[in-house]
C-alpha positions as CSV (number, residue, x, y, z in Angstrom):
1,M,-35.0,-9.9,19.0
2,K,-33.2,-12.7,21.0
3,K,-29.7,-13.0,21.2
4,V,-28.0,-14.6,18.2
5,S,-26.3,-17.9,19.1
6,F,-22.9,-19.1,18.3
7,G,-23.8,-21.6,15.9
8,E,-26.1,-19.3,14.0
9,S,-23.7,-16.5,13.9
10,I,-21.0,-18.7,12.3
11,T,-23.4,-19.9,9.9
12,I,-24.3,-16.5,8.9
13,L,-20.6,-15.4,8.5
14,V,-19.9,-18.7,6.5
15,I,-22.7,-18.1,4.0
16,M,-21.6,-14.5,3.7
17,L,-18.1,-15.4,2.9
18,I,-19.2,-18.2,0.4
19,I,-21.4,-15.7,-1.6
20,L,-18.7,-12.8,-1.5
21,G,-15.9,-15.2,-2.2
22,T,-17.7,-16.9,-5.0
23,A,-19.0,-14.0,-6.7
24,V,-15.8,-11.8,-6.5
25,I,-13.1,-14.4,-6.8
26,H,-14.6,-17.2,-8.8
27,F,-17.0,-15.2,-11.1
28,G,-14.8,-11.8,-11.2
29,L,-17.9,-9.8,-10.3
30,S,-17.8,-6.0,-9.2
31,P,-18.0,-6.5,-5.1
32,Q,-20.9,-3.9,-4.8
33,I,-23.6,-6.2,-6.1
34,P,-22.7,-9.4,-4.1
35,V,-22.7,-7.0,-1.0
36,L,-25.9,-5.5,-1.7
37,F,-27.3,-9.1,-2.2
38,T,-26.0,-10.2,1.2
39,I,-27.5,-6.9,2.9
40,A,-30.7,-8.0,1.5
41,L,-30.5,-11.4,3.0
42,L,-29.5,-10.1,6.4
43,I,-32.5,-7.7,6.3
44,F,-34.9,-10.5,5.6
45,W,-33.0,-12.7,8.2
46,A,-33.2,-9.8,10.9
47,R,-37.0,-9.3,10.1
48,F,-37.6,-13.1,10.4
49,R,-35.9,-12.9,13.8
50,G,-38.1,-10.1,14.9
51,A,-35.9,-7.1,14.4
52,A,-37.6,-3.7,14.0
53,W,-36.9,-1.8,10.9
54,D,-35.6,1.1,12.9
55,D,-32.9,-1.1,14.3
56,I,-31.9,-2.4,10.9
57,H,-31.7,1.2,9.7
58,N,-29.7,2.3,12.7
59,G,-27.3,-0.4,12.0
60,I,-26.7,0.9,8.4
61,Q,-26.4,4.4,9.7
62,D,-24.0,3.4,12.5
63,G,-21.9,1.4,9.9
64,I,-21.6,4.2,7.4
65,G,-20.8,6.8,10.2
66,T,-17.5,5.2,10.8
67,A,-16.4,6.0,7.3
68,I,-17.5,9.4,6.8
69,I,-14.0,11.1,7.3
70,P,-12.2,8.5,5.1
71,I,-14.9,9.2,2.4
72,F,-14.3,12.8,2.5
73,I,-10.5,12.1,2.5
74,F,-10.8,10.1,-0.8
75,I,-12.8,12.7,-2.6
76,L,-10.0,15.2,-1.7
77,I,-7.3,12.8,-2.9
78,G,-9.2,12.4,-6.2
79,A,-8.9,16.1,-6.8
80,L,-5.2,16.2,-5.5
81,I,-4.1,13.6,-8.0
82,A,-5.7,15.4,-10.9
83,V,-4.0,18.7,-9.9
84,W,-0.7,17.2,-9.1
85,I,-0.8,15.7,-12.8
86,K,-1.8,19.1,-14.3
87,A,0.8,21.0,-12.3
88,G,3.4,18.6,-13.4
89,I,4.2,17.3,-9.9
90,I,3.9,13.5,-10.7
91,P,5.7,13.9,-14.1
92,S,8.5,15.7,-12.4
93,I,8.9,12.9,-9.9
94,M,8.8,10.3,-13.0
95,V,11.7,12.3,-14.9
96,V,13.8,12.6,-11.7
97,G,13.1,8.9,-10.9
98,F,14.0,7.8,-14.4
99,K,17.7,9.5,-13.8
100,L,18.1,8.1,-10.2
101,I,16.6,4.6,-10.3
102,S,18.0,1.8,-12.3
103,S,15.2,-0.4,-13.9
104,R,17.2,-3.5,-12.5
105,F,16.6,-2.3,-9.0
106,F,13.3,-0.6,-9.5
107,V,10.9,-2.8,-7.6
108,P,13.0,-3.2,-4.2
109,S,13.7,0.5,-4.5
110,T,10.1,1.3,-4.9
111,F,9.4,-0.7,-1.7
112,V,11.9,1.1,0.2
113,V,10.9,4.7,-1.2
114,C,7.3,4.0,-0.4
115,S,8.4,2.9,3.2
116,L,10.2,6.0,3.9
117,V,7.5,8.2,2.7
118,G,5.0,6.4,4.7
119,L,7.2,6.4,7.7
120,S,7.4,10.1,7.3
121,I,3.8,11.2,6.8
122,G,2.2,8.2,8.6
123,N,-0.8,7.8,6.0
124,G,-0.7,4.8,3.7
125,F,-3.5,6.3,1.7
126,T,-1.5,9.4,0.9
127,T,1.6,7.6,0.1
128,I,-0.3,5.4,-2.5
129,S,-1.8,8.4,-4.1
130,T,1.0,10.6,-4.5
131,I,4.6,9.2,-4.8
132,G,2.9,5.7,-5.4
133,I,1.3,7.0,-8.7
134,A,4.5,8.3,-9.8
135,L,6.4,5.1,-9.2
136,F,3.7,2.9,-10.6
137,G,3.9,5.0,-13.8
138,M,7.7,4.4,-13.9
139,G,7.3,0.9,-13.4
140,V,4.8,0.3,-16.2
141,A,7.0,2.1,-18.5
142,M,9.9,0.2,-17.4
143,N,7.9,-3.0,-18.5
144,A,7.6,-4.2,-14.9
145,N,4.7,-6.4,-13.9
146,P,1.9,-3.6,-12.9
147,A,0.7,-6.1,-10.0
148,L,4.2,-6.4,-8.7
149,V,4.9,-2.7,-8.7
150,A,1.6,-2.2,-7.1
151,G,2.5,-4.8,-4.2
152,A,5.7,-2.9,-3.7
153,I,4.2,0.5,-3.5
154,I,1.3,-1.0,-1.2
155,S,3.8,-2.9,1.1
156,G,5.9,0.2,1.5
157,A,2.9,2.3,2.3
158,V,1.7,-0.4,4.8
159,F,5.1,-0.5,6.6
160,G,5.1,3.2,6.8
161,D,1.5,3.6,8.1
162,K,2.4,0.8,10.7
163,M,5.6,2.0,12.2
164,S,5.0,5.8,12.1
165,P,4.0,7.5,15.3
166,L,1.8,9.8,13.0
167,S,-0.6,7.0,11.8
168,D,-4.0,6.8,13.1
169,S,-4.0,3.1,13.2
170,T,-0.7,2.7,15.1
171,N,-2.0,5.1,17.7
172,L,-5.5,3.2,17.9
173,A,-3.8,0.0,18.4
174,S,-1.8,1.2,21.1
175,A,-4.9,2.9,22.8
176,I,-7.0,0.1,22.5
177,A,-4.5,-2.3,24.2
178,G,-3.3,0.3,26.9
179,S,0.3,0.3,25.8
180,D,2.6,3.3,25.3
181,L,2.9,4.5,21.6
182,F,6.5,4.6,21.3
183,T,7.1,1.4,23.2
184,H,4.5,-0.3,20.9
185,I,6.2,0.8,17.9
186,K,9.4,-0.6,19.2
187,N,8.0,-3.8,20.2
188,M,6.4,-4.2,16.7
189,M,9.9,-4.6,15.2
190,W,9.8,-8.3,16.3
191,S,7.5,-8.9,13.5
192,T,7.9,-6.0,11.2
193,I,11.7,-6.1,10.8
194,P,11.5,-9.8,9.5
195,S,8.5,-9.2,7.3
196,F,10.4,-6.1,5.8
197,I,13.4,-8.2,5.1
198,V,11.6,-11.0,3.5
199,S,9.6,-8.7,1.5
200,F,12.6,-6.7,0.3
201,I,14.4,-10.1,-0.8
202,L,11.3,-11.3,-2.7
203,F,10.9,-7.8,-4.4
204,W,14.6,-8.0,-5.3
205,I,14.3,-11.5,-6.8
206,L,11.0,-11.0,-8.8
207,G,12.0,-7.4,-9.7
208,S,15.2,-8.5,-11.3
209,S,13.4,-11.1,-13.6
210,N,11.0,-8.3,-14.8
211,G,11.5,-6.7,-18.2
212,Q,13.8,-3.8,-18.2
213,M,13.2,-0.6,-20.2
214,S,15.8,0.5,-22.8
215,A,17.9,3.6,-22.6
216,G,16.2,4.7,-25.8
217,K,12.7,4.2,-24.3
218,I,13.7,6.1,-21.2
219,A,14.9,9.0,-23.1
220,R,11.8,9.1,-25.4
221,T,9.5,8.9,-22.2
222,T,11.3,11.5,-20.6
223,A,11.2,13.7,-23.8
224,V,7.2,13.3,-23.9
225,L,6.9,14.2,-20.2
226,Q,9.2,17.4,-20.5
227,A,7.2,18.4,-23.8
228,H,3.8,18.0,-22.3
229,F,4.2,19.0,-18.6
230,S,5.8,21.6,-16.5
231,V,8.9,19.6,-15.3
232,T,10.5,21.8,-12.8
233,W,12.0,22.0,-9.5
234,W,9.1,24.0,-8.2
235,A,7.1,20.7,-8.2
236,I,9.0,19.6,-4.9
237,L,7.0,22.4,-2.9
238,P,3.7,20.5,-2.4
239,I,5.7,17.3,-1.5
240,I,7.6,19.3,1.0
241,L,4.4,20.9,2.2
242,M,2.9,17.4,2.5
243,F,5.8,16.4,5.1
244,V,5.7,19.7,6.9
245,C,1.9,19.2,7.6
246,A,2.4,15.6,8.8
247,W,5.3,16.5,11.2
248,R,3.1,19.5,12.5
249,H,0.3,16.9,13.2
250,I,-2.2,18.8,10.9
251,P,-4.9,16.3,10.1
252,A,-5.5,14.7,6.7
253,I,-8.3,16.9,5.5
254,P,-6.8,20.2,6.1
255,T,-3.5,18.9,4.7
256,L,-5.3,17.9,1.7
257,F,-7.1,21.2,1.3
258,I,-3.8,23.2,1.7
259,N,-2.0,21.0,-0.9
260,I,-4.7,21.4,-3.4
261,L,-4.8,25.1,-2.9
262,V,-1.0,25.6,-3.4
263,T,-1.1,23.2,-6.5
264,V,-3.9,25.1,-8.0
265,V,-1.9,28.5,-7.4
266,M,1.1,26.8,-9.2
267,I,-1.3,25.8,-12.1
268,F,-2.3,29.6,-12.5
269,C,1.2,30.5,-12.4
270,Q,2.3,28.2,-15.2
271,N,-0.9,29.3,-17.2
272,P,-2.4,32.6,-16.2
273,H,-5.0,32.2,-18.6
274,E,-6.4,29.1,-17.2
275,S,-10.1,29.3,-17.0
276,L,-12.2,28.6,-13.8
277,K,-14.4,26.2,-15.6
278,S,-11.5,24.1,-17.0
279,L,-10.0,24.0,-13.5
280,T,-13.4,22.9,-11.9
281,N,-13.9,20.2,-14.8
282,L,-10.3,19.1,-13.9
283,I,-10.9,18.6,-10.3
284,S,-14.3,17.2,-10.9
285,E,-13.6,14.7,-13.8
286,G,-9.9,14.2,-13.5
287,F,-6.8,14.9,-15.9
288,V,-6.8,13.7,-19.3
289,A,-3.4,13.4,-21.1
290,H,-3.0,14.2,-24.8
291,T,0.7,13.4,-25.6
292,S,2.1,11.5,-28.5
293,D,2.7,8.5,-26.4
294,A,-0.2,6.2,-25.9
295,G,1.4,4.6,-22.9
296,V,2.0,8.1,-21.1
297,N,-1.7,9.0,-21.8
298,A,-2.9,5.8,-20.2
299,L,-0.8,6.2,-17.1
300,L,-1.5,10.1,-16.5
301,S,-5.1,10.3,-17.4
302,R,-6.7,9.7,-13.8
303,G,-7.7,11.3,-10.6
304,G,-10.7,13.7,-10.1
305,I,-13.7,13.3,-7.7
306,T,-15.6,11.3,-9.9
307,S,-13.0,8.7,-10.2
308,M,-13.4,7.9,-6.3
309,M,-17.1,7.5,-6.7
310,G,-16.8,3.7,-7.3
311,T,-14.7,3.2,-4.2
312,V,-17.0,5.3,-2.2
313,S,-20.2,3.5,-3.2
314,L,-18.2,0.0,-2.3
315,I,-17.4,1.6,1.2
316,I,-20.9,2.7,1.9
317,V,-22.4,-0.8,0.9
318,T,-19.6,-2.6,2.7
319,L,-19.9,-0.7,5.9
320,S,-23.6,-0.9,6.0
321,L,-23.2,-4.7,5.8
322,G,-21.0,-4.4,8.7
323,G,-23.2,-2.2,10.5
324,I,-26.0,-4.7,10.5
325,L,-23.7,-7.4,11.6
326,M,-22.5,-5.4,14.5
327,Q,-26.3,-4.1,15.3
328,F,-27.5,-7.6,15.9
329,H,-24.1,-8.8,17.5
330,V,-23.3,-11.4,15.0
331,V,-19.5,-10.8,15.0
332,Q,-19.6,-10.5,18.6
333,S,-21.5,-13.8,19.2
334,A,-19.0,-15.5,17.1
335,M,-16.0,-14.3,19.0
336,E,-17.3,-14.8,22.7
337,P,-16.8,-18.5,23.1
338,L,-13.3,-18.3,21.5
339,V,-12.2,-16.0,24.4
340,K,-13.1,-18.3,27.0
341,R,-11.6,-21.3,25.7
342,L,-8.0,-19.8,25.1
343,Q,-5.4,-20.9,27.9
344,K,-2.0,-20.7,25.9
345,P,-0.3,-17.7,24.2
346,G,0.2,-19.3,20.7
347,P,-3.4,-20.2,20.2
348,L,-4.5,-16.7,21.8
349,V,-2.2,-14.8,19.4
350,T,-3.5,-16.9,16.4
351,T,-6.9,-16.6,17.4
352,T,-6.8,-12.8,17.8
353,I,-5.0,-12.4,14.3
354,L,-7.6,-14.7,12.7
355,S,-10.4,-12.5,14.2
356,G,-8.8,-9.5,13.0
357,I,-8.7,-11.0,9.4
358,G,-12.3,-12.0,9.8
359,I,-13.3,-8.6,10.7
360,N,-11.7,-7.3,7.5
361,L,-13.5,-10.1,5.4
362,F,-16.9,-9.5,7.0
363,V,-16.9,-5.9,7.8
364,G,-14.3,-4.5,5.5
365,E,-13.3,-1.6,7.8
366,Q,-9.6,-1.5,9.0
367,Y,-10.3,0.3,12.3
368,L,-13.0,-2.0,13.4
369,S,-10.5,-5.0,12.9
370,V,-8.5,-3.4,15.5
371,I,-11.1,-2.3,17.9
372,L,-13.4,-5.6,17.9
373,P,-10.7,-8.0,18.6
374,G,-9.0,-5.5,20.9
375,K,-11.9,-5.2,23.2
376,A,-12.9,-8.9,22.9
377,F,-9.3,-10.6,23.7
378,K,-8.0,-7.9,26.1
379,P,-9.4,-9.7,29.1
380,A,-7.9,-13.1,27.8
381,F,-4.5,-11.5,27.4
382,Q,-4.7,-10.0,31.0
383,R,-5.7,-13.3,32.5
384,M,-2.9,-15.1,30.9
385,G,-0.4,-12.4,32.2
386,L,0.7,-10.8,28.8
387,D,1.7,-7.4,28.6
388,P,-0.5,-5.0,26.6
389,L,2.3,-4.7,24.0
390,A,1.6,-8.2,23.2
391,L,-2.0,-7.4,22.3
392,S,-1.3,-4.0,20.5
393,R,1.3,-5.7,18.1
394,V,-1.1,-8.4,17.3
395,L,-4.0,-6.0,16.6
396,E,-1.7,-4.4,14.1
397,D,-0.6,-7.7,12.5
398,G,-3.8,-9.1,12.0
399,G,-6.0,-5.8,11.7
400,S,-4.9,-2.8,9.9
401,V,-2.4,-4.2,7.4
402,I,-4.8,-6.8,6.1
403,N,-7.5,-4.5,4.9
404,Y,-5.5,-3.7,1.8
405,L,-5.9,-7.5,0.8
406,I,-9.6,-7.3,0.9
407,P,-11.4,-6.4,-2.6
408,W,-14.5,-5.0,-0.6
409,G,-12.3,-3.6,2.1
410,V,-11.9,0.3,2.5
411,A,-8.1,0.2,2.0
412,G,-8.1,-2.6,-0.6
413,S,-10.8,-0.7,-2.9
414,F,-8.9,2.5,-2.4
415,A,-5.7,1.2,-3.6
416,A,-7.1,-0.9,-6.6
417,S,-9.1,2.4,-7.8
418,T,-6.2,4.8,-7.2
419,L,-3.5,2.4,-9.1
420,G,-5.8,0.7,-11.5
421,V,-5.0,-2.8,-10.4
422,P,-7.6,-5.2,-9.2
423,V,-7.1,-6.4,-5.5
424,L,-6.9,-9.8,-6.5
425,H,-4.1,-9.1,-9.1
426,F,-1.5,-7.4,-6.5
427,L,-2.8,-9.3,-3.5
428,P,0.0,-12.1,-4.0
429,F,2.6,-9.5,-4.1
430,V,1.7,-7.5,-1.0
431,F,4.3,-9.5,0.8
432,F,4.5,-7.2,3.8
433,S,1.0,-7.5,4.6
434,L,1.0,-11.3,3.9
435,F,4.0,-12.0,6.3
436,S,3.4,-9.8,9.3
437,P,0.7,-12.0,10.8
438,V,2.8,-15.1,10.1
439,F,5.8,-13.8,12.0
440,S,3.4,-12.6,14.7
441,I,1.9,-16.1,15.3
442,L,5.3,-17.5,15.1
443,S,6.3,-15.1,18.0
444,G,3.2,-16.4,20.0
445,F,4.2,-20.0,19.8
446,T,8.0,-19.5,20.2
447,G,7.9,-16.8,22.8
448,V,10.3,-14.8,20.9
449,G,9.6,-11.1,21.2
450,L,6.5,-12.0,23.4
451,K,6.0,-9.5,26.2
452,W,4.8,-10.5,29.5
453,A,3.4,-8.5,32.4
454,K,4.7,-11.1,34.8
455,K,6.9,-14.2,34.2
456,P,5.4,-17.3,32.5
457,A,6.3,-19.4,35.4
458,Q,4.0,-17.6,37.5
459,Q,1.0,-18.2,35.2
460,N,-0.9,-20.6,37.3
């Protein structure tokens, strides 16, 4: 098969974006079917261009291969959510939260709490699926806009994931650019701190305009939780264990296994007569709440392995699509001419960020949104005399943080499935992800916070 030209690659990507955007955004369709349709078109195009079936199959396999670990993590997170609700851990967090957090300041408080948790454990997915679910339940009970609460949770999780030395994406961006990890984190503050401040102000303003729950409803909800769940200080143990595993640099999979095991032991301690069959059904199908409050039932009936299968199927078809695009160098061919024409820092930073956003849109995988632009634009950053820190910050601001805003992206589909809010609903409120690339682009054009390997005056 002959090399794909720049014009042909751009045409393919534009047609893809029109198909996916129209189907998902305009018609509100589930992303799986439009993605499968796009894959079919790409396969026919590849065969028409002379590609072998084995090459097409290899592209699909390579694409899916990048997500095997995340898929397994999602399955374990589904099991963890179910046992955490059954053991009373999430209800206990909600009860304590009702006592400590005022409904007036709930939304900005949610953003800050999730930021601190994410910073401590370095994993946005775990932050959303643990403390995030509890805070989301509180927010809905307080009559706050569910999309706004979801936006605050995800913004905090993204901030923590981005700024934590324990984060996979942060380590990846630093490694791809060739910068020191902790210096990279420090340098990211030029775009991260302004994004955090603006996000906090917006959450404060919008949160104060949301409905507030009365003291009577707080008391009733708390009573329902205490009557039907084991609300106790023992619930803090799995949470502490999660932090300990993070700081001991134990990977996500063993951390989740350990936490599930400890929580299962807590369930048997609470109810020694719990049957093995009911426990396996819980882990497989999720927890179903049967309280006297319909709102609590809706909030706490979730989790289980099967609840993650929709997300898993979307990830598989999306990364299959990305694998075919990579196999036949469609994305690479679209990026190569851009690298050669960039001569100034502002356009270079902007193009790199837009490339990361584009990879998220077309491939749906946050790691590739860091790896591909990093490898493609690294020579341009070096040629211009920019420090590797400049590149590593741009890769974060245009790559991993954006994946949560893509309906067919790995992170976006996970957050939507876990919180029960569609991506297009919470997207306008994930302020941190929206403003991070903006401040990074401003830095590129103004030079504020832009790191140079040698002084700009020497760039001739």
